[in-house]
C-alpha positions as CSV (number, residue, x, y, z in Angstrom):
1,M,-15.4,-24.8,-92.0
2,S,-16.9,-28.2,-91.9
3,Q,-19.2,-29.4,-94.7
4,S,-22.2,-29.1,-92.5
5,Q,-21.3,-25.6,-91.4
6,V,-21.0,-24.5,-95.1
7,A,-24.3,-26.2,-96.0
8,D,-26.2,-24.6,-93.1
9,A,-24.8,-21.1,-93.7
10,A,-25.7,-21.4,-97.4
11,T,-29.2,-22.9,-96.5
12,L,-28.5,-26.0,-98.5
13,D,-29.2,-29.7,-97.8
14,Q,-25.8,-31.2,-96.6
15,G,-26.3,-34.2,-98.9
16,H,-26.8,-31.9,-101.9
17,Y,-23.8,-29.8,-100.9
18,S,-21.7,-32.9,-100.5
19,R,-22.5,-34.0,-104.1
20,I,-21.6,-30.5,-105.4
21,E,-18.2,-30.8,-103.7
22,R,-17.6,-34.2,-105.2
23,G,-18.8,-33.3,-108.6
24,L,-21.6,-35.9,-108.5
25,L,-24.5,-33.7,-109.7
26,N,-26.2,-34.6,-113.0
27,A,-26.0,-31.0,-114.0
28,P,-24.0,-28.0,-112.9
29,P,-25.3,-26.2,-109.8
30,T,-27.4,-23.2,-110.4
31,D,-25.9,-19.6,-110.3
32,E,-28.0,-19.0,-107.2
33,T,-26.5,-22.0,-105.4
34,I,-23.0,-21.0,-106.5
35,G,-23.6,-17.5,-105.3
36,A,-24.8,-18.7,-101.9
37,I,-21.7,-20.9,-101.4
38,A,-19.4,-18.2,-102.6
39,S,-20.9,-15.7,-100.2
40,V,-20.4,-18.1,-97.2
41,L,-16.8,-19.0,-98.2
42,K,-16.0,-15.3,-99.0
43,F,-14.8,-16.0,-102.6
44,P,-16.0,-14.3,-105.7
45,V,-18.4,-16.4,-107.8
46,S,-15.9,-16.3,-110.6
47,F,-13.5,-18.4,-108.5
48,F,-15.8,-21.4,-108.8
49,K,-16.1,-21.0,-112.6
50,Q,-12.4,-21.3,-113.4
51,N,-11.4,-24.2,-115.7
52,D,-7.9,-24.9,-114.3
53,E,-6.8,-28.5,-114.0
54,L,-6.2,-29.4,-110.4
55,S,-3.1,-31.4,-109.4
56,G,-2.8,-34.2,-106.9
57,L,-0.3,-34.0,-104.0
58,P,3.3,-35.1,-104.9
59,L,4.7,-38.1,-103.2
60,S,7.4,-36.0,-101.6
61,V,5.6,-34.5,-98.6
62,H,8.4,-35.2,-96.2
63,D,10.2,-34.6,-93.0
64,V,14.0,-34.7,-92.6
65,A,15.9,-38.0,-92.1
66,W,17.1,-37.5,-88.6
67,R,13.8,-36.5,-87.1
68,K,11.1,-39.0,-86.0
69,K,8.7,-39.4,-88.8
70,A,5.2,-38.0,-88.0
71,S,2.3,-38.5,-90.4
72,V,0.2,-35.5,-91.5
73,N,-3.4,-36.0,-90.6
74,A,-6.1,-36.1,-93.3
75,S,-7.5,-32.6,-92.5
76,D,-4.0,-31.0,-92.8
77,M,-3.4,-32.8,-96.0
78,K,-6.6,-31.5,-97.5
79,R,-5.7,-28.0,-96.5
80,L,-2.2,-28.4,-97.9
81,H,-3.6,-29.8,-101.2
82,A,-6.0,-26.8,-101.5
83,E,-3.3,-24.2,-100.8
84,L,-0.9,-25.7,-103.3
85,N,-3.5,-25.8,-106.1
86,L,-4.6,-22.2,-105.2
87,R,-1.1,-20.9,-105.5
88,V,-0.4,-22.7,-108.8
89,M,-3.7,-21.3,-110.2
90,N,-2.6,-17.8,-109.2
91,L,0.9,-18.4,-110.6
92,R,-0.5,-19.3,-114.0
93,R,-2.2,-15.9,-114.1
94,Y,0.9,-14.0,-113.0
95,L,3.0,-15.7,-115.8
96,N,0.5,-14.8,-118.5
97,S,2.4,-11.4,-118.7
98,L,6.0,-12.6,-118.5
99,E,8.5,-15.4,-119.0
100,I,11.3,-16.7,-116.8
101,E,14.7,-17.1,-118.4
102,P,16.9,-19.4,-116.3
103,E,20.6,-18.6,-116.1
104,L,21.6,-22.1,-114.9
105,T,20.7,-25.4,-116.4
106,L,18.5,-27.7,-114.3
107,P,19.5,-31.1,-115.5
108,R,17.6,-34.4,-115.2
109,V,20.0,-37.1,-113.9
110,D,19.5,-40.7,-112.9
111,A,21.3,-41.3,-109.5
112,D,22.0,-44.9,-110.3
113,E,23.7,-44.1,-113.6
114,M,25.9,-41.5,-111.9
115,G,26.8,-43.8,-109.1
116,G,24.6,-42.5,-106.3
117,A,22.8,-39.3,-105.2
118,D,26.0,-38.0,-103.6
119,K,27.7,-38.1,-106.9
120,V,24.8,-36.2,-108.5
121,A,25.3,-33.5,-105.8
122,S,29.0,-33.3,-106.6
123,F,28.1,-33.0,-110.3
124,I,25.7,-30.1,-109.6
125,R,28.3,-28.2,-107.6
126,R,30.7,-28.5,-110.6
127,A,28.1,-27.7,-113.2
128,W,26.9,-24.6,-111.3
129,M,30.5,-23.7,-110.5
130,I,29.9,-23.6,-106.8
131,P,33.3,-23.0,-105.0
132,D,34.5,-25.2,-102.2
133,G,33.0,-24.4,-98.8
134,P,29.4,-23.5,-97.9
135,I,26.8,-22.4,-100.4
136,K,26.2,-18.7,-99.5
137,N,22.7,-18.6,-100.7
138,L,21.0,-21.7,-102.0
139,T,17.7,-19.9,-102.7
140,T,19.4,-17.6,-105.2
141,L,21.1,-20.5,-106.9
142,C,17.7,-22.3,-107.3
143,E,16.1,-19.2,-108.6
144,R,18.9,-18.7,-111.2
145,A,18.0,-22.2,-112.4
146,G,14.4,-21.0,-113.0
147,I,12.9,-22.6,-109.9
148,L,10.3,-20.6,-108.1
149,V,10.8,-20.8,-104.3
150,I,7.7,-19.9,-102.5
151,I,7.4,-19.6,-98.7
152,C,4.1,-20.8,-97.2
153,N,2.4,-21.2,-93.8
154,F,2.3,-25.0,-93.6
155,V,1.6,-27.3,-90.7
156,E,4.7,-28.1,-88.7
157,K,5.1,-31.7,-90.0
158,V,5.5,-30.5,-93.6
159,D,8.9,-28.9,-94.3
160,G,8.9,-28.8,-98.1
161,V,6.9,-29.8,-101.2
162,T,8.0,-29.9,-104.9
163,M,5.6,-29.5,-107.8
164,R,6.6,-29.9,-111.5
165,L,3.8,-29.2,-113.9
166,R,3.8,-28.9,-117.7
167,D,2.6,-25.3,-117.8
168,V,4.5,-23.5,-115.0
169,P,8.2,-23.5,-114.0
170,P,9.3,-26.0,-111.3
171,I,8.1,-24.8,-107.9
172,I,9.5,-25.6,-104.4
173,F,7.2,-24.7,-101.5
174,L,8.8,-24.3,-98.1
175,N,7.4,-23.9,-94.6
176,Q,7.9,-20.4,-93.1
177,N,7.5,-21.9,-89.6
178,A,10.7,-24.0,-89.9
179,P,14.0,-22.6,-88.7
180,A,16.6,-21.5,-91.2
181,D,18.7,-24.7,-90.9
182,R,15.8,-27.0,-91.7
183,I,14.6,-24.8,-94.5
184,R,18.0,-24.9,-96.2
185,H,18.1,-28.7,-96.0
186,S,14.5,-28.9,-97.2
187,L,15.3,-26.7,-100.2
188,A,18.3,-28.9,-101.1
189,H,16.2,-32.0,-100.6
190,E,13.5,-30.7,-103.0
191,L,16.1,-29.7,-105.5
192,G,17.3,-33.3,-105.4
193,H,13.8,-34.5,-106.3
194,L,13.6,-32.1,-109.3
195,I,17.0,-33.3,-110.6
196,M,16.8,-37.0,-109.9
197,H,13.2,-38.1,-109.7
198,A,11.2,-37.7,-112.9
199,I,9.7,-41.1,-111.9
200,P,9.0,-41.7,-108.2
201,S,10.8,-44.7,-106.5
202,E,10.9,-46.4,-103.1
203,T,14.3,-44.9,-102.4
204,M,13.6,-41.3,-103.5
205,E,13.5,-39.8,-100.0
206,E,16.8,-41.4,-99.0
207,E,18.4,-40.3,-102.2
208,A,17.1,-36.7,-101.9
209,D,18.5,-36.6,-98.3
210,L,21.8,-37.9,-99.4
211,F,21.9,-35.3,-102.3
212,A,21.0,-32.5,-99.9
213,G,23.7,-33.5,-97.4
214,E,26.5,-33.8,-100.0
215,L,25.4,-30.6,-101.8
216,L,25.4,-28.5,-98.6
217,T,28.4,-30.2,-96.8
218,P,30.6,-32.2,-99.1
219,T,32.0,-35.3,-97.3
220,A,35.6,-34.6,-98.2
221,Q,35.5,-31.1,-96.9
222,L,33.6,-32.1,-93.7
223,R,36.2,-34.7,-93.1
224,S,38.9,-32.1,-93.1
225,D,36.9,-30.0,-90.6
226,L,36.6,-32.9,-88.2
227,I,40.3,-34.0,-88.3
228,G,42.2,-33.2,-85.1
229,G,40.5,-32.5,-81.8
230,R,37.5,-34.0,-80.1
231,V,34.1,-33.8,-81.8
232,T,31.6,-32.3,-79.4
233,L,28.3,-30.6,-79.7
234,E,30.0,-27.2,-79.2
235,R,32.3,-28.0,-82.1
236,L,29.4,-29.0,-84.3
237,V,27.7,-25.7,-83.4
238,Q,30.7,-23.8,-84.7
239,L,30.6,-25.9,-87.9
240,K,26.9,-25.1,-88.2
241,K,27.6,-21.4,-88.3
242,Y,30.1,-22.0,-91.1
243,W,28.2,-24.5,-93.2
244,K,24.7,-23.1,-92.5
245,V,23.2,-26.6,-91.7
246,S,21.8,-28.0,-88.5
247,V,23.9,-29.7,-85.8
248,A,21.7,-32.7,-86.3
249,S,22.5,-32.8,-90.0
250,L,26.3,-32.5,-89.4
251,L,26.1,-35.3,-86.8
252,Y,24.0,-37.5,-89.0
253,R,26.4,-37.1,-92.0
254,S,29.5,-37.6,-89.7
255,G,28.1,-40.9,-88.5
256,H,26.6,-42.0,-91.8
257,N,29.9,-41.4,-93.6
258,G,32.2,-42.9,-90.9
259,L,33.8,-39.6,-90.1
260,I,33.3,-40.4,-86.4
261,S,32.9,-43.8,-84.6
262,K,29.6,-45.4,-83.8
263,N,30.3,-44.8,-80.0
264,Q,31.0,-41.1,-80.6
265,S,27.8,-40.8,-82.8
266,D,25.6,-42.6,-80.2
267,Y,26.9,-40.5,-77.4
268,L,26.4,-37.2,-79.3
269,W,22.9,-38.2,-80.3
270,R,22.0,-38.9,-76.6
271,Q,23.4,-35.4,-75.7
272,L,21.4,-33.9,-78.6
273,S,18.2,-35.6,-77.3
274,A,18.8,-34.6,-73.7
275,R,19.1,-31.0,-74.7
276,G,15.9,-31.2,-76.8
277,W,17.7,-30.2,-80.0
278,R,16.2,-33.0,-82.2
279,K,13.1,-31.1,-82.8
280,R,14.4,-27.5,-82.9
281,E,17.9,-26.2,-82.1
282,P,18.4,-23.1,-79.9
283,E,17.8,-19.7,-81.4
284,E,21.3,-18.6,-80.5
285,T,22.7,-21.3,-82.9
286,Q,20.5,-20.1,-85.8
287,F,21.4,-18.0,-88.8
288,P,19.2,-15.6,-90.8
289,H,16.7,-17.1,-93.3
290,E,17.4,-16.7,-96.9
291,S,15.1,-14.4,-98.8
292,T,13.3,-15.3,-102.0
293,R,13.6,-12.8,-104.9
294,L,12.2,-14.3,-108.1
295,Y,8.6,-14.8,-106.9
296,D,8.7,-11.5,-105.1
297,Q,9.8,-9.8,-108.3
298,I,7.0,-11.3,-110.3
299,I,4.4,-9.8,-107.8
300,A,6.4,-6.5,-107.6
301,L,6.4,-6.3,-111.4
302,H,2.6,-6.4,-111.5
303,K,2.4,-3.8,-108.7
304,V,5.0,-1.3,-109.9
305,E,5.5,-1.8,-113.7
306,F,2.0,-2.9,-114.6
307,G,0.4,-0.6,-112.0
308,Y,-2.0,-3.3,-110.6
309,S,-4.1,-2.2,-107.6
310,C,-5.4,-4.6,-105.0
311,S,-8.7,-4.8,-106.9
312,D,-6.9,-5.6,-110.1
313,F,-5.1,-8.4,-108.4
314,A,-8.4,-9.6,-106.9
315,A,-10.0,-9.6,-110.4
316,M,-7.1,-11.4,-112.0
317,L,-6.8,-14.1,-109.3
318,H,-10.5,-14.5,-108.6
319,L,-10.0,-13.7,-104.9
320,N,-11.3,-11.1,-102.5
321,Q,-9.1,-8.2,-101.6
322,E,-8.5,-9.5,-98.0
323,E,-7.1,-12.8,-99.4
324,V,-4.9,-10.9,-101.9
325,Q,-3.5,-8.8,-99.0
326,N,-2.9,-12.0,-96.9
327,L,-1.2,-14.0,-99.6
328,Y,0.7,-11.3,-101.5
329,G,1.0,-8.2,-99.2
330,V,-1.0,-6.0,-101.6
331,D,-2.8,-3.4,-99.5
332,P,-6.4,-2.5,-100.4
333,E,-6.9,0.9,-102.0
334,T,-7.5,3.7,-99.6
335,K,-9.2,7.0,-100.6
336,Q,-6.5,9.6,-101.2
337,R,-7.0,13.1,-99.9
338,P,-7.2,15.7,-102.7
339,Q,-4.0,17.7,-102.8
340,L,-3.4,21.2,-104.2
341,R,-0.5,21.9,-106.5
342,V,1.0,25.3,-107.4
343,I,1.2,25.6,-111.2
344,K,3.2,28.4,-112.9
């Protein structure tokens, strides 16, 4: 809803409502005003009285290196900012009842000190004892390192976002609308940010992409896959099925690391563009999405072990039941038919 639509529906002057949104009133708005706004926006009044600190958007709101960069418009950025903060606020309340114990260490490493982001990726493969070949399930690995992987409904231009805050575990948000090959790269890219970028830098996106590529398809192993025989898109599709990364990613890394000639690379990129594969590769080349478990288990724990009903979730999260159902798949309570039991 636009600002004027909310103000009109709540029977408020738009200028007054604008000052409320921006926190420019000399005194807090009255309970009556908050109630009117809450009713229009379909949130409980308690939602607007929470004292959580809001976080700004991270610098890493990115697209992958081999796609044409497209900026996210201001409206979508506001929506993204709001959803991320809402989910973090909810997460804080979920974690009041439990703690996450990582199995794997999530180190902080300076890429320059280690000799480059690709060297950091090799270090992580060794530290996490990842065998040669493709990583079977990157999501599970990240969760074992205590990272919460959360799938969201973002706009197309946003593939992944990382948030590292002092009072919650590291979180990687991924776009459910992206195909599985892009999601895997985005997850590896965001993992690179968590490991290498405590302080943002001008080269952080390139470093995260290099880390992701080397983590998912180590150069030495990819080189051996390309030796002998002509490199074609059909061959790269077969390698995609094995490595679980996109054809575009394989082509980008092959050219970037000198595994194929520039003429070969240019020719294959033209073929890729002619087939329309730069934006999205055909469904028949895709593999299944990886499932998240850790975040789902946190919600399931509240449902099953703690016996939370939809109204309990709504009260804890300061949301209405419809929003709880949309976000977390908790169905509103329905009246149960009385049942007869035979008792001896």
